[in-house]
Each structure stands twice: as C-alpha cells, then as structure tokens.
N, C-alpha and C positions, 0 to 999 in steps of 0.2 A: 746356848740355851740350857737352863738348869734342868736337871733330871726330873725334879718333882713337878715341873710345869708342862701343861699342854699347849698353852698360848702365851706368847710374850709380845707385847705391843710397845714400841718405843718412839716417842715424839712423832706420832702419826699426824700428817697434814693432808687434807684433801681440799683442793681449790677447784671451783667450777667457774667457767667463763659465762657471764650473763650478758648477752648482746642487747644493746638498746634499740637498734634499728638495723637488723640484718636483712639483706636482700634475699628473696626466695629463689630467684633464678640466677643462672650463671651470668646472663646479660646485666641484670641489676647489680650483681656483685662487682662486675668489671666497671660499669659506668659510675656506680655510686659507692666506690670503695671506701670513701671517707665516712660512710655510714656504719661501717663495720667496727664501730667502737664497742668496747665491752668493759665491764667491771669484773674484777676478781672477787668472788664470794667464797670466803673461808667457811666451809661446812664443818671441818674439823681443824683445830688449830693447836696441834702439839699435844695429843693425848697419849698417855702411857699407862699400862696396867699389865698385870700378870694373872693368869688363871691356872690354878693347880689341877693336876690330874684328878678326875672324879668330882671336881667342884661344880656346883650349879650357880650361875651368875645371871642376874637380871639387869638389863640395860633400860633405864627409865629416863624420862624427860618429856617436855612438851613437843608438839609437832614442829618439825624443822630444826630440832636441836642437834641432830647428827647421829642419833642412835642407830637408825636403819642403815645409814651410810656406813657406819662402823661395821655392822654385820655383813654388808655387801663386800667390804674390803677384806674381811676375814674369810669369806667364802670365795674370794677372787673373782667375783662378778665384775668388780671394778678394781682399779689399782691406785695406790696413794700418790699424791704429788711429791711427798717426801716422807722421811721416816722409815721405819722397818716393822715388819711383823713376822713372827715365826710360829708355825703350827706343827705339832708333833702328833701324828696319828691319822687314822682313816676318818674322813669327814662325811656326815650326812646333813642335809639341810631342808628346812621348810621355809622358804623365803617369800615366794609369791604363789598365790593360788593358781594351780594348773601349770606352773612352770615345769618345763620338761615333758609335758604331755602333748601328743599330737591329736588334734580334735577329731580327725576322721578315722583314727584307729580305735580299736576297742579298748576297754579297760584292761583286759588281759594283756594285749599287745603293749599297752603303755606301761604296765608293770615291768615288762622286760626292758623297755627303753629306759625308763626312769632308774631302775636298779642298776642297769649297765653304766649309766652316767656316774653312779656312785662307786663304780669299780667292781661290781659283782660279775662273775663269769656266767655263761648260760647254764652251766651245770649247777652253780650255786643258786641261781634264780629258780631253776627247776625244782630244787629241793625245798624252796621256801614259798613258792607261788600259792599253794593251797592255804598256807598259814596266813599269807597276806590277804587273800580273798576272804577268808573266814573272819579276820579281824575287821576288815572294811565293812562287813555285813552287806556286800553288794553282789552276792553270788548270782541273783536273778538278773542283774544288769551288766555283769562283767564282760559279756561278749557284745554289748552295744557300743556304738561310737561315743567317746567321752563328750562330744559336743552336745549330746542329749542329756548330760548330767547336770544336776543343780549344783550350786556352789558348795552346798553341804556334802554332796556326793564326791565332788572333786577333793574336798578336804579329807574325807574318809580314806579315799584311795591314796592320796599323797602321804598322809600320816602313816598309813599301814605299811607303805613301802619304806618310808624313812626309818621307822623303828625296827624293821626287820633286816635292814642292811647290817645291823650289829656293828655300828661304827664306834670309834673311840671318842668322837666329838659330835654333838648334835646341836645345830643352830636352828632357832625357831623365831620367826618374825610375825607376831600378831595372828598367825593363821588359825590358832585355836579359838579365836573369837567367832569362827564360823561353825555352824553345826548345832544339833540339838543338845539339850542339857545332859541327857543320858550318855551320848557319845563323848561329850567333853569330859565327863567324869571318867569314862573308860580310858580316854587319852591321858588324863592326869594320873590315874592309877598306874598306867604303864610307864609314864615318865618317872614316877617314883621308883618303880622296879628297875628301870634302866639306870637311874642314878645310883641305886643301891648296888648295882652290878659293876659300878666304877666308871660309867660313861660321863664325860665332861659335857655339861649342858650350858648353852648361852641363849637366853630368851629376851627378846625385845617385846615389851607389852605395856599397855596403859592400865591393865588389870593388876593393880598392886597386890590385891589379896591373893591372886594366883602366884605371883612371884614369891610372896611370903610363905606360901604353902610348899613351894618346891625348892627355892634358892637359898644358898648359904650366905650370899652376899649380893648387894645391889650397887650398881655404879650409876650415879646421876650425872648425865651429860647436859650441860647448859651452854648455849651459844658456842658450840664446838669445843668446849673444854670440860674436863671432869670437875664438877663442883664439890662432890662428896662421894665417898664409897664406904661400905661397912655393912653391919647387920641390917637386913632389909627393913625391919620395923623402925629402926632409928633413922635411916636414910629417908624412908617414906614420910615420916613425921615432919622432917625438915622440908622435904619437897612440897608437901601439901600446904604447909604454912607459908612457904614462899609463893606458891601459886595463888593462894588466897589474897596475898598482899599486892599482887600485880594488877 
C-alpha cells in the first residue's frame, strides 16, 4: 500500500446468489432440492480506486448500483467475492441508523457500547462522554432506553459518537438525510472541521449538493462498475444528464 493512501481497492467483485424458488424448511429443501436453483448477481464487477489520506470522496449512483455494498465491504460488514481492499488507520462509520445500539439500554449505555465497537477503551470513553452528549443535544433523554428515541434522535446519538471517536477514516451512508435542518448543518460544519484536521471521509449519498460541499472527488458507480470519477461538479453533471436520458 502506498504511504499517501488511506484506502486501496483493486478489482473488487461482489456476487450475491439470488434463489428462484428456495424451500423455507429443511424438509422442503430435502424433498425439492432441484428447486434450489439460483442466479449469480454481480453487484460489483471489478472496481478499483484509491483514496488518499485526508481526502473526502463521494460515492454516487442510482439505487442498486453497488455504492452501499462498496461501503459495507470497506467497513467489513461483508466480504468480497474476489479482489482486494486495504485500509490504513482507525475507522469510524455511520452505515445504518441505530446499528450497534441496544434498544433496551439507555443512550448513555449505548454510547459506551458503540464507542467500544470503534476501539475506544472505557477510560477514553469516560473522557469523551460529556462531549458526545452535549453534541447530540439529548441530555434530557440520555438515560432513557433508545427504543423510545425517534429516528432523528438515533441519528444525533450515532453521529455524536462517530465523530468523537477521532478516527483516521469516517464512512457515512445516507444517514445525514435524517434529522432537522439545524442539526444537519451542525453535522456538516463538524464534517468540514474533521476533514480540515486530516480525516479521510467516504460518503454515500443521493444529495449531490452535499457531496459537492464536502468532497474533493466523486466516484460514479453504475451497474457494478466505475463509470466516472473526478471533480464532483463535473461528475455530477454527467450523472444527471445520464439519468435524464434513461
């Protein structure tokens, strides 16, 4: 891996098996084994890219193109069928709303759980917990079970934890679409500060204006392949024209 890079992806392939008529019980599977036919669906078909340290990159494309799958492979939520990926540095991620939260535990308890998943020790979390709660603006609800939280409150808490991990690399998947306008602005202002501090950021989003505001580069994925990458405004212009022609 080159010293100037945080992420290197080479010829990444991800194939899912889509069953046409799969039995639901063990008996059905045994008796009707010939039904267990499937087709291989290439969600990613040999993509390659590099992301430099401190660079902010947006992954764009229509629904089902493979951009969220790419992010899940980078965070090791799932693994590639073939190809390789290398990541250098401590990772924090906002992939799915409420991921890593236990619904019956309080917001405070979930801060400790979520932050520990990202690799922080209890001592490190103790030193940051007040800052996390302050940023989330949930102090009056922080000791309530998170199952009582709205989706916006989930997002506030998840984002507050993720940015206070002080990771080298931050992955975000559409989660900033949740929440009120004022808190979204607060999140973006903090993302800019994190970027200025040298954190590598990868964002999956349909909000092209948000990507243009934060990112140095956009990667357009189409049908499992990279169609174009470069300056966000240039890539987005081509992408929008392509989508209008479809």
